[in-house]
N, C-alpha and C positions, 0 to 999 in steps of 0.2 A: 432591404434594411429596416431595423426597428424606427418604427414611426409612433409610438407611445406617449404621449406627451411627458417632456420631463426626462426620457430616456435616452443613453448616446444613440446614436447613429450606427450601430454594431450592423457590420454587412452580414445576412443570413442567406443569401445564394450561394451555391456554387459558383465557384469562377469561371466566366466564359472560358468555352474551350478554344484552346491556341492560345490563350493571355499570358501575360507576363505572370500573374497574378496565381494562375496556375500552375506555375512552375514555384512559386516561393510560398504558396499555401503549405501551414503543415497536415500533414495528413491525408485523411478522406475528404474528397474533395467537399462531401455533404455533411460533414459533420462541423461542430464549434463549441467553442468553452469562454463565453463572455465573462469578462468580469462581473462578480456579484456586486451589489450597490454596497456593500462595505468597502471592498478595494475600490471601486468608481469614487466615495468620497474619500478613502485616503490618498487617491490620485491628485482629487480636485484640492484637497488641502493642503499637501507636500509640494504642488509646484504651481501654486496659486491660477489656478485654473477655476473656469464655471462649464453650466451647463451649454452655452453656447459654443465654448470651444468642441464641444464635441456633436453640432451639427451637421458637420459634413465632413466625411473622410477627404484626406487628402493625400495625393500618388499613390492612390487603391491599385494599380497596376490592371485593370481592366481593359487595355489595351491590348490590340493581338502582337503577337511577335512577328514581324516582318519574314517573309519567308527565305528573301534571300539577304544572307549576312557575310561578311568578310572572312576571310580564311580559308573557302573550301578548299577541297582538293583537286588537282587538275582530272580532267575526263579520264586519261588513261590511267591514274591511280585508284578513281573509283570502278573504272573497268575491271581491274586485276582484282579487287575485294569482292565485285560481283560475281567474278569466277570463281573465286574461292567458296565463297557463302551463299549464293544465289540472291537474287535483286531483291528478296523480301527481307533480306538482313541485311543490308546496306542503307542507311539515310544519309542524306546531304541535306534536308531542309533545314531553315533557320530553328525551328521549334525544338525538332530534335537534338540539334546540336547544340543549342542552350541548356537546353533542361540538363543533357548530359555532361554539361560543363557547370554545372551550379549545385552546390550543397544548400546545406542549411542555415552556413555561420551570418552573423549578423554583416557583413561583410557581403554577402551574397544578396541578401535582402534588403539592403541600402541602394545595392547597385541595378537589381531587378526595378525596383521601385522608380527609381530615377533613370532607367534604361540607360546607364552606364555600362553597357556589355564586358564582361570578362573576356579573356582568350578565350577561343574558343575552339574546340574539334574540327578538322576539317571534315571529317564523317563521323558516322556511330556504326559501329558495328555491332551484329550480335549472334557470336559464336553459339553454335548447338552443343558443343563438345569440348571436350579437351584436344581432341585432333585438331579440328577447327583452330583453336588457340596456338595450337603448334606452328599450323601452317600459318596465321595471322605475324605471329611472332619472326618467323623465319623470313617473311616479305619484307616487315618492318625492317629488320635487321640489314637486311640487302641494301634497302633503299633509302635505309637512315631517316625512318618514320617517326616519331615520336609516338608512344603508346601511353595513353591512360585508361583507367579502371574504374567503371560505374557500379555499383550496386544497386542502392535503394535511393542513393543521394540524401542521405541523413548527417552526413559530414560535417561539423561546424568546427574544422580547423582549415578550410580551403584546400580538404584533402581530392577532391575531385577535378579541381582545378587545371586545364589543359593551356598552362602558360606558354606553353610552343607549338601550340596546334595539334597535328598529327590527327589521331584515330581514337576514339575513346570508345572501349569495348563494354557492352552495357551485358551482366552475367546474368543479370537477374530473368531475362524472356524467357531463356530455355535452360541455363545450367541449375535447375535447382532440383534435380532428383537426388532420391535415396539410392546411393548405390549399393550399400548394404548393410544388414542388422545381425549382430549378436548377441542373443540373451546370454548364452553360455561366458562372453567377454564383457558383457553388459556395456557393449558399445553400439555405435552408428557411425556409417561414414555418407556422407553429403558433397553435393555440388555446392560450391561458394553462394550463389543465386539464391538459396533457399532461405525466404522469408523466416522470423521467429515465429510467428503464429502458426504457421506451416508446419514446420519441426515440432513444436511442444504439441501441436493437435493427433499428428502422427503417433510419435512417442507416447501420450498420453493415454493411448488407444493401443498400445502395444498386443495387448492379450488377445485383442479382437482383429486387428492386421495382419501380424506375424505371427500368431499362436505363442506367444510369450508366456512364461508363469506370471509375470509381472506386467504392471505399467509403469514407464520411465518418463524421465524428466532431464535437460540436460542443466535445469538451473540457473540459466542464462537470460534476466531480466531488466536488460537497458530501459530509461524511458523511453528510447525509440526501441523499442521490442517491436511493437506493430508494423513499422516502418524502415526496417533494417535489416542487412542480412548477415546469414553465419560467416562469409566471406569477409565482410567489413569489421565484425567483432573481433575476427583472428588478426586479421592485416593491422589493425588501430590497437590491439592488447585491450579489448575493450573491458568491462565492467558490468556485472547487473546489480540490479538495486537487494539481491538477496546473496551477495559475494561472501559476506561475513561466515557464512556457513557452506557455500558449494564452491567459491574459489571466484579466480579472475579468468579469461577465458584461455590465458596460457597454463592455467593448473587443471582444465577441461581437456586441452587436445592431446591427444596420443600419437597420432602421425600425421602425415601432410604429405602432398603431391605439387609442385609448383613447376609450371613451365618456365625456362629463362633463357635469353640470347645464346648461352652457350650450353644448353642441354636442360633435363629433366632431374629436379631434384625430390628423390623420395626416398620418404623415412619411413623405418617400421614399427608397427605397432606392440612395443615391446611396454609392459607396466614402466620399468627404470634399468637402466643401461649403464656401464661405465666402459665407453669406447669410445675416449675423448670428447671435447666439446660437445653439447647439445646442439645438433643442426637445427632441431624445430625451434629452441629458442632464438635460434640467430636468424629465422624467417619471421617468426611470430613478429608482428611489430614492424616490418620493412614496407608496409604502405604499398605495396607494387615497386619499390625503387630495386627490388632483385629481380623480381618475376612475379609472374601472374599465378596465384592458387587455385588449382584446380577441382582439388577433392581433400577432404578434410575429417579424421576420425575423432569423433568425440567420446568422451567417457560419461557415462549416465550413472543417473542416482535412482531409486525407486520412486514413483510418485504417488504420493502417500497425502495428499491435502487434508482429508478426515484428521489427521495428527497434528496440524498447525496449531499450535498455541499462541495468542496476542496478548500483549501487554503493552502499556505506557506508564510514564513516572514523569512528574515534575520535580524539577531539583531547584533550590534556592539561586543557585549562582553556577556559570560554566564550570568552575573550576572543582566542583563537589559532581557535577554529573561527568565530566571528564574522568575523576577520579575512580566514579564508578564502574564506567567502561572499561578501562582500563585493567581494573583489577577484575574485572569479568572474561576477559579474553586472557588473562593470565591465570587463571586459575585452574587450567586442568581439566574442565570437567564439561569439554564441547562448547561449541559457540552458536549463540542465535543465528538466524537467518538474515532478517533485515534489526539492523540496530544503529541507530541513525539519532543524535543529538541535534537540535537547533541551538543556536547561539540567542543572545537576549533579543536582539532586534528581531529575528527570524520567528521566535516563539510570541513577541507582542503582536506579531501583525498575522501569525495564525489563529491566535486567540482571538484578534479580533475578527477575523473572516470566519471563522467557524463560530462567531455571535455570544463569546463568551464576554466580552469586555462589556463593564456596565452591569451585568446580571448578578444575582445574590451568590453566585459561584464564584464572581468574581472578588467580590467583596470577602465571601469566605478564603478564598486563596489569599488576599491581604492579610485577613486578620492572623494567617497561620506562617504571614512570613514570607510567603512567595510574591515578590514585589513585581512592578513592571519594571524593565531595564535591568532586572539582574534575574530572574524566574528563566529557566531552562525547560525545552519540553523533551522527553525521549520516547521514541516510538522504537518497537520491535515485535518480532514475531520468531519461533522456532521452528525447525521443520527436520523430518527425518522419522524415525521409529517411535512407537506413542511413548516407551520407557524411557526415550533418548529425550524428546523435547519435553516431558515430564520433569525430568531432572535439569535440563537449563533453565528451564522455567524458574522452578523453584528455586536455584542455586543463584538467580540475575535477580529476582525479586529480593530474596537476602540482603544481597550487596546494594542493592539501591537503596533498602529502606536504612541500610547500613551510613549510606553515605547522606542521610535527612530526605532521599526521596518519599513522594506522598504517590500511592497509586492513582492512574486515572483510566484506569481499565482497558481492556481491549479496544473498547468501542472506538477510540481516537485512533489506534491503528488502522481499524476498517475503515474508518472514514479515508483515511488517506489512502488505503489500498485503493478504495473505490474511484479515485480521479487520479492516480499516480502517472497513468499514460496520457493525460489529458491537458496538463498543465501547458503543455506546446501550442497548444490552439491558441493563446492567450498573444500569444506575439503579434500575429496580425493586427488584431484588434487593437491592440495598445501604439501599433508603429503608423496605424491610420490616424493616429490623432497626433501623431509626434512624441508618444514616450518608447523608451527603447527597455526592454527587459533582456540580458545576456548574463552568460556564468561563466566563468573561469575555475577550476578546478586543480588543486594541485596534492602531492603527497608528502607526509612529515613523519619525523619518528616523534616517540611521546616528548623527549627534553623540550624539543623545539618546536611544539603546536602552539604555545601561547606566544611564542614572541612572532611567530608566521600570522598568526590570525590576528596580531594586533597590527603588526606593520601593515598588511596588505588593508585591513579596513581604515586605518590612518589615511592612509593613500585617496581610498576612495572619498573619505570625510572633507579631504582638504578642497575636494569640489563642494560648493554650495547646493542645497537641494538635491544632494542625491540619497537613496535610499541604497543600504549595502547589509546582507542578510548572510548567515552562514551556517552550516551544517555540517557536523562531521558525520561521516559514514563511510562503508567498507573499510571495518575496523579489523586490526590484526594487533597481535602480543606485542608488536614491536612499534607500533604508529598506527596512522589513519590515513583516511583522504578528506582533504577540508575543500569545502565545496563553496564557492563564492557568487552570490545571485545581485546584481545592481540593477537597479529603476531610475531613469534619468530623462529628463526631456533634452536632447540633442540630435544637431545634425551631425551629415554623414563624415565632416571632416573635424566634427569636434570629437565623434564616437574614435576614431581611427589614433586619434593622438592620446584620446583617455586609455584606448585600450593599451597602446603601448605602453603607456605607462605604468597600467597595470601588471603585465607581466615584467615589466624592469622590476616593480616590487616584489612579487611572488620569486623572482629570480635571486634577487638582493637579499631576499629574507632566507635563503637556503635550502628552500624547499624544491623537491622536483617539480617540474615545469609542466608534467601532465601526469595525472594515475591512471584515466583509463579513456579519453577521449582521443589518444594519437598526438602526433605533431603537425602532420599536412604541410602547407608552406606557409600557415599563419606563424607558427613558430619555430622556423628553420634558422631565423638571426640569431636567437638564443641558442641554438644547439651545441655550439664550441664552448660556450662558457659551462651549458650543462654538464657535458660529457668529459670535458677536456681534452686539449690539442691533441693528447696520445690516443685517447678513446676514440675519438672522431676521424682519427688517420686511420684506425683499425676498420671504422666502417666503412671508411672510404674505399679501403682497398678490398674490402667483401664486396662492393659495389663494382669496382672494376673487374674482378673476377666473371660475376655473373653478368655483366653489361657494359663490355668494355668500349662500345659506341655511345652509351647513356642515352639509350631512347627511352628507358623504362622511368616513366614518370618524370621527366627533369624539371628541372625549373625551380629548385628551391624543397625539396621534399625530403625532410629529417634533416634539412641543411647542407645537403652533400654537396650541393652546385649553387 
């Protein structure tokens, strides 16, 4: 722990092997990002805390996970899986089962800290290939054993929770191979357990590894990029932070193979087709409820980092920033890659954390009319061919200036890029001292954007001493993603009540409940309202076709049961 005088006792050692903390800690066990002094001051000021409140972490989860936990499979069931996979690929110890049944939602973090165990799988299985997956699914269908899927465990929607026991298939140990690469088609086919950095490292060196004429990228960089898998991206309809140019994962998928209880679903890698409803889009986002993804072919773009151009602007208010973004997206000259506008509350906190508040620069901004509580920060970048990025940058800057924006240069965007995958590390630090930071995101069209923004913020601010920020990211000609972040001191019971109310506020405002995190079991209760009765009935009919015995990720996923 940090022991400097006046400094919070942030934990700075990797969690003990086999501990609860080693399961709920984000990312690299030896990596940390502590709140800086300015954020620490904000926390004390907003939540009536003193240095004494940060002297001793509470419920830090350093205790070992018991080796024996309830819900294990019978000996005969375990033996059947060992016969299929070998003893090294079947685990029934408490730690493996708890890890496979836990994601990174705030529900998971609270429960693990308080050792209120979620429903656990009876065993964790590590299939070596698609044939192993087929054999497991056949056996589970015959024995009516529930089947859950685990990739890297970064789900924030209770997506990996094994509500009815059964088995959890961890696809990341073995199933992370590149199955095919085509420079001619500009595609790559991979197994679902492939981690984001491993895939990008391979593609960024395609000229060397595959003898390709160019290096490539998928362009998919979610905040969980370092610790999430390709399969997880696909089955949750994920989006990366550069999606305004590269698209969401459903725009990148060309074909897939799924194993279902009624047989394999295999689509073909055509660039477009008119052969009836799109089976790929039916399967993308199915979150393991229809079957198990065992291979996916992705479209590629050329890797041209030397052409990336960065920019940032400060606007006088939210309305002018939104108008500049909409005009840019509807200008038909190309899209920026990162394109992200913070609302006034997020902007003020960002400028405080960047050390701008109270400086001569801050005074100059105020004199120019960029006032706290009103001003909004936009950051962005352009990717692609050199001429293309030059055009997009020039036209985007012209539009931003026309709406009163003042350039803050590419420095701000570079600073954001430097830490964009590291912010989740602060969640453990804050929860160690009773402070919760969590997010919910939704999708809106331009006409409803202001109403959704005001409705959700108003709900959050009904609770005293709650910081709520929002930014607009993942932008389209027709609308955008609104991403809400709240910080508050609360215990688990209060968090659950607040979180339900927040989801109600998003649904009531008319927004799509999720833009890229998926649904999991957390948002299942809202799916009937979201989809409508007839649409949900159609999804349930598809579920019955693929999974007549309801063994695939049962217990609330997508609101199906």
